[in-house]
C-alpha positions in Angstrom: 0.6 -17.4 -42.6 2.4 -16.8 -39.3 4.2 -13.7 -40.5 1.8 -11.2 -38.9 2.2 -12.9 -35.5 6.0 -12.9 -35.9 6.0 -9.2 -36.8 3.8 -8.5 -33.7 6.1 -10.5 -31.6 9.1 -8.5 -32.9 7.3 -5.2 -32.3 6.4 -6.2 -28.8 10.1 -7.1 -28.1 11.3 -3.8 -29.6 8.8 -1.9 -27.5 9.9 -3.7 -24.3 13.5 -3.0 -25.2 12.8 0.7 -25.8 10.9 1.0 -22.5 13.9 -0.6 -20.7 16.3 1.9 -22.2 13.9 4.7 -21.3 13.6 3.5 -17.8 17.3 3.6 -17.3 18.0 6.9 -19.0 15.1 9.3 -18.7 13.4 11.2 -15.8 10.4 9.4 -14.3 7.9 12.0 -15.4 9.1 11.6 -19.0 8.6 7.9 -18.8 5.2 8.3 -17.3 4.1 10.6 -20.0 5.2 8.1 -22.6 3.5 5.2 -20.9 0.4 7.1 -20.3 0.2 8.1 -23.9 0.3 4.5 -25.0 -2.1 3.2 -22.4 -5.6 1.9 -23.1 -8.4 3.8 -21.4 -11.4 2.3 -23.3 -13.6 -0.4 -21.8 -14.3 -1.9 -25.2 -10.5 -2.5 -25.7 -10.1 -4.5 -22.5 -9.0 -8.0 -23.4 -11.1 -11.0 -22.6 -10.2 -12.5 -19.3 -11.3 -15.0 -16.6 -10.6 -14.1 -13.0 -9.3 -16.9 -10.7 -11.7 -18.0 -8.1 -10.4 -17.1 -4.6 -12.2 -20.2 -3.3 -10.6 -22.7 -5.6 -7.0 -23.8 -5.0 -4.4 -24.3 -7.7 -5.0 -28.1 -7.6 -8.7 -27.5 -8.2 -9.9 -28.1 -4.7 -12.9 -26.0 -3.7 -12.8 -24.3 -0.3 -15.9 -24.7 1.7 -15.0 -24.1 5.3 -13.1 -21.5 7.5 -10.6 -24.2 8.5 -9.8 -24.9 4.8 -9.4 -21.2 4.1 -7.1 -20.6 7.1 -5.0 -23.7 6.7 -4.9 -24.2 2.9 -6.1 -21.5 0.6 -5.0 -18.4 2.5 -1.4 -19.6 2.9 -1.4 -20.6 -0.7 -2.5 -17.2 -1.9 -0.1 -15.4 0.5 2.8 -17.5 -0.9 1.8 -16.8 -4.5 1.7 -13.0 -3.9 5.0 -13.3 -2.0 7.0 -15.2 -4.6 5.4 -13.8 -7.8 4.7 -10.1 -7.0 5.8 -8.4 -3.7 8.7 -10.6 -2.8 9.4 -12.4 0.5 10.5 -10.2 3.4 12.6 -11.3 6.4 11.3 -11.8 9.9 11.4 -8.9 12.3 15.0 -8.3 13.5 15.7 -10.0 16.8 17.6 -6.9 18.0 14.8 -4.4 17.1 14.2 -1.8 19.9 12.6 1.5 20.3 13.3 4.9 21.8 11.0 7.9 22.3 13.1 10.8 20.9 10.7 13.7 21.7 7.3 14.1 23.4 5.2 17.2 23.7 1.9 16.8 25.6 0.8 20.3 24.5 1.0 20.0 20.8 -1.3 21.7 18.3 -2.5 24.2 20.8 -3.0 21.6 23.5 -5.3 19.2 21.7 -2.7 16.5 21.1 0.4 14.8 22.4 3.1 14.5 19.8 5.7 11.8 20.0 8.7 10.9 17.8 9.8 7.4 18.1 12.8 5.7 16.6 12.5 2.0 15.5 16.0 0.6 15.6 16.6 -2.4 13.4 20.0 -3.5 14.8 21.6 -3.8 18.3 23.3 -0.5 17.6 21.4 2.8 17.0 22.8 3.2 13.5 19.9 1.8 11.4 16.5 3.2 12.2 13.4 4.9 11.0 11.3 7.5 12.8 7.6 7.3 13.6 5.7 10.5 14.1 2.6 10.1 16.3 -0.2 12.4 17.4 -2.6 11.3 20.2 -5.7 13.2 21.2 -5.5 14.7 24.7 -9.2 14.4 25.1 -9.4 10.7 25.7 -10.3 8.1 28.3 -8.0 5.2 27.8 -6.3 4.0 24.7 -7.5 5.3 21.3 -7.8 3.8 17.8 -5.1 4.8 15.3 -4.8 5.7 11.6 -1.3 4.7 10.4 0.2 5.4 7.0 3.3 6.4 5.1 4.1 9.9 3.9 5.8 11.0 0.7 8.2 13.9 1.6 9.2 13.7 5.3 7.4 13.7 8.6 7.8 17.4 8.9 5.8 18.0 5.7 2.5 16.7 7.1 1.9 19.7 9.4 3.2 23.3 10.1 3.8 22.1 13.7 7.3 23.5 14.4 7.9 20.8 16.9 8.3 18.1 14.3 12.0 17.3 13.9 13.7 17.6 10.5 15.6 14.5 9.4 19.2 14.6 10.5 21.8 15.9 7.9 23.0 12.3 7.6 19.5 11.1 6.8 19.0 13.9 4.3 22.2 12.8 2.6 20.9 9.2 2.5 17.6 10.4 1.0 19.6 12.2 -1.8 17.6 15.3 -1.2 18.8 18.3 -3.2 16.9 20.6 -0.8 14.8 20.1 2.3 11.1 19.9 1.5 9.2 22.8 3.2 7.5 22.2 6.5 3.8 21.5 6.1 3.8 21.3 2.3 1.6 18.2 2.4 -0.6 19.3 5.3 -3.7 19.3 3.1 -3.5 15.5 3.0 -3.3 15.1 6.7 -6.3 16.4 8.7 -4.6 15.9 12.1 -6.9 18.3 14.0 -10.0 16.6 12.6 -8.7 13.2 13.6 -7.9 14.4 17.1 -11.4 15.9 17.5 -12.9 12.6 16.5 -10.9 10.6 19.0 -8.3 9.1 16.7 -4.5 9.0 16.9 -2.4 9.3 13.8 1.0 7.8 13.0 3.2 8.2 10.0 6.7 7.3 8.6 8.5 8.9 5.7 8.8 6.1 3.2 12.3 7.0 2.2 13.4 6.5 5.8 12.7 2.8 5.2 13.6 2.3 1.6 14.1 5.0 -1.1 11.5 5.3 -3.9 14.0 5.0 -6.7 15.9 2.2 -8.3 19.3 2.2 -6.6 19.9 -1.5 -7.1 18.9 -1.9 -3.4 22.1 -0.5 -2.1 20.4 1.9 0.4 17.5 1.4 2.7 16.8 -1.8 4.7 17.6 -4.4 2.2 21.4 -4.6 2.7 20.8 -5.3 6.4 19.5 -8.7 5.5 21.7 -9.8 2.6 23.3 -13.2 3.0 27.1 -13.4 2.7 28.1 -12.4 -0.8 24.6 -11.1 -1.7 24.2 -7.7 -3.3 20.7 -7.7 -4.6 17.4 -9.4 -3.5 16.8 -12.8 -5.2 14.1 -12.9 -7.8 11.4 -13.9 -5.2 12.6 -11.5 -2.5 11.2 -8.2 -1.4 11.0 -5.1 -3.5 10.5 -1.6 -2.1 6.7 -1.9 -1.5 7.2 -5.1 0.5 9.9 -3.3 2.5 7.6 -0.4 3.3 4.9 -2.9 4.4 7.4 -4.9 6.5 8.5 -1.7 8.3 4.9 -0.8 9.1 4.6 -4.2 10.7 7.8 -3.5 12.7 6.2 -0.2 13.8 3.2 -2.2 15.0 5.5 -3.8 17.5 6.1 -0.4 19.0 2.4 0.5 19.1 1.9 -2.6 21.2 4.1 -1.0 23.9 2.3 2.3 23.9 -0.5 2.4 26.5 -2.2 5.3 24.7 -2.8 3.3 21.5 -5.5 0.7 21.2 -3.6 -1.9 19.1 -6.7 -3.9 18.4 -8.0 -0.9 16.4 -5.2 0.1 14.1 -6.3 1.1 10.6 -3.4 1.0 8.1 -4.0 3.3 5.1 -2.2 4.6 2.1 -2.6 6.7 -1.0 -1.4 5.7 -4.4 1.8 3.6 -4.1 1.4 3.7 -0.3 -2.0 2.2 -0.8 -0.3 -0.8 -2.4 1.9 -1.0 0.6 -1.0 -0.7 3.0 -2.8 -3.6 1.3 0.2 -5.8 1.5 0.9 -4.8 5.1 -2.7 -5.8 6.0 -2.3 -9.1 4.1 0.9 -10.1 5.8 0.2 -8.8 9.3 -3.3 -9.6 10.6 -2.8 -7.3 13.6 -4.0 -4.4 11.4 -7.7 -4.3 12.1 -8.7 -2.2 9.1 -7.1 -1.5 5.7 -7.7 1.5 3.6 -6.6 1.8 -0.1 -6.9 5.2 -1.7 -6.3 5.3 -5.5 -3.8 2.4 -5.2 -4.2 1.2 -8.9 -2.1 -1.4 -10.5 -0.4 -3.7 -8.0 -2.9 -2.4 -5.4 -6.7 -2.8 -5.6 -7.1 -2.6 -9.4 -7.6 -5.9 -11.3 -4.4 -6.6 -13.4 -6.3 -8.6 -16.1 -8.2 -5.6 -17.2 -5.0 -4.1 -18.6 -6.4 -0.6 -18.6 -4.5 2.5 -17.6 -1.4 1.5 -15.7 -0.5 -2.1 -16.6 1.9 -4.5 -15.1 4.5 -3.8 -17.8 4.0 0.0 -17.2 4.5 -0.3 -13.5 7.5 -2.6 -13.8 9.1 -0.3 -16.4 8.6 2.9 -14.5 9.3 1.6 -11.1 11.4 -1.6 -11.4 12.2 -1.5 -7.7 8.6 -1.7 -6.4 8.0 -5.4 -6.8 10.2 -8.6 -6.9 11.9 -9.5 -10.2 9.5 -12.5 -10.7 6.7 -10.0 -11.3 8.3 -9.0 -14.6 7.4 -12.4 -16.1 3.9 -11.1 -16.4 4.6 -8.0 -18.4 2.0 -8.0 -21.1 0.9 -11.5 -19.9 -1.7 -10.6 -17.3 -3.8 -13.7 -18.0 -0.9 -15.9 -16.9 -0.9 -14.5 -13.4 -1.7 -17.2 -10.8 -3.8 -14.6 -8.9 -5.4 -11.2 -9.3 -5.9 -8.3 -7.0 -9.4 -9.3 -5.8 -7.5 -12.1 -4.0 -5.3 -9.6 -2.3 -8.5 -8.0 -0.9 -9.7 -11.5 0.0 -6.5 -12.0 2.1 -7.8 -9.2 4.3 -11.0 -11.0 5.3 -12.8 -10.8 7.6 -11.4 -7.4 8.6 -13.0 -4.3 7.2 -11.4 -2.8 4.1 -12.1 0.5 2.3 -11.3 0.9 -1.4 -11.5 4.4 -2.8 -10.9 5.9 -6.3 -11.1 9.2 -8.1 -13.1 10.1 -11.2 -10.2 11.7 -13.1 -7.7 8.9 -12.2 -8.2 6.6 -15.1 -4.5 5.6 -14.9 -5.4 3.8 -11.6 -8.5 2.1 -13.2 -11.3 3.0 -10.7 -13.7 0.4 -12.1 -11.0 -2.3 -11.7 -10.5 -1.2 -8.0 -14.3 -1.4 -7.5 -14.4 -4.9 -9.1 -11.8 -6.2 -6.8 -14.1 -5.5 -3.9 -17.0 -7.2 -5.8 -15.0 -10.4 -6.5 -13.5 -10.6 -3.0 -17.0 -10.5 -1.5 -17.6 -14.3 -1.8 -14.8 -14.9 0.7 -16.3 -12.5 3.2 -19.8 -13.8 2.8 -19.3 -17.6 2.2 -16.4 -18.2 4.5 -16.9 -15.6 7.3 -20.6 -14.9 7.1 -19.8 -11.1 6.7 -21.4 -8.8 4.2 -18.8 -7.8 1.6 -19.3 -5.1 -1.0 -23.1 -4.6 -1.2 -23.2 -3.7 -4.9 -22.5 -5.1 -8.4 -22.4 -1.8 -10.2 -20.2 1.2 -9.5 -21.9 3.9 -7.5 -22.1 7.5 -8.7 -19.3 9.8 -7.7 -19.3 11.0 -4.0 -21.8 8.3 -3.0 -20.1 5.9 -0.5 -21.0 2.3 -0.1 -20.3 1.5 3.5 -23.0 -1.1 4.5 -20.6 -4.1 4.4 -17.2 -5.1 5.5 -15.9 -3.9 2.1 -16.6 -0.2 1.5 -16.1 1.8 -1.7 -16.4 5.3 -3.0 -15.1 7.3 -6.0 -14.5 11.0 -5.2 -14.9 13.7 -7.8 -11.5 15.0 -8.9 -8.0 13.9 -9.5 -5.6 11.3 -8.1 -5.3 12.5 -4.5 -6.4 11.9 -0.9 -8.8 14.6 0.1 -10.8 15.9 3.1 -13.8 14.1 1.6 -12.0 10.8 1.6 -10.9 11.3 5.2 -14.5 12.1 6.4 -15.6 8.7 4.9 -12.7 6.8 6.5 -13.5 8.3 9.9 -17.2 7.4 9.4 -16.3 3.9 8.5 -13.9 3.5 11.4 -16.6 4.8 13.8 -18.8 2.0 12.6 -16.3 -0.7 13.5 -14.2 0.8 16.3 -16.9 2.7 18.2 -19.8 0.2 18.4 
């Protein structure tokens, strides 16, 4: 009578084995096409699940007060996400220091001051990453800041000829076959619009922190913190996304030294995988005053237990470096997770958070992203007395919900961060930063 279950188990094992082989031998786009073709996209095929209650501890204790949340439940949730998903990151380096490499007070035709700042991670100047910053010249005092990672290099976010290219040594470390063209990603970075609205912008090329490929953690920041004889992070130690978030926290240390930046009004944002990093940066560093997740999907804002579109197994197979090794225990076993992503949103409370999706991005599970905001709302409302996400049903496309501390919209179109998204983020930031 157990034969069908045995066969199913064998098939699942074989599928996992095949995916592991694929992950090690085929290009990422080929792996993605294979995984996407096998994914579930139908609501009726979502397995039955029960979400953990963010206000009930593992031992069954119900959280009723702010003191209980801050001293018991929040540390417990943070520890679970650290050990089982993102991985534990080291403390900031004691020898971390900064240097302004370039500064132009007449950038972008005079509307902005552009700075390039190196964040050095050791006493020497060998190990560093570079932060590109634009600050509006029309200002009276320090200004709020949008801060996020970029995909292809700081020089790709604008046609501004003053942005430095990475050094030849850096380009070699990045394993670039060719230099990405200047300004190729400018459509995603409305610098002039942000300047006109009184916001500064800062960005770091994610590969300057840790490469976005599985190199067994030989490059990037990880080797700087290995113990004697260590060659790979332990099962509960940081993956690449945690490294990106950690570096964003390090950059925040620099912002606190810059008189032009209001460090009580820094919004950390990210699109796609960078949205996952932004959420984790916001959870681990409460200095970030606002958190913005744009199409972050599995491992970001989307509920894992829905197992629709990109699943835990899919993300771990395609990007085995993103999360800690412990996260692989939950491949195909979402219901055994000791948390879900609505509790990652809850870790951001009471700070304002914006979750955004795209209508054509079923891989990222827009409904699951929305539901994370819904199910994080009790923490905002019951513990902090703040309105959370003021809706139970998803809104129509291009109809933002911004009345509470948790905002949401789903833009028409594909997996991308668009001018429409940015207009909503500025409007939301105005509400909180320009009262």
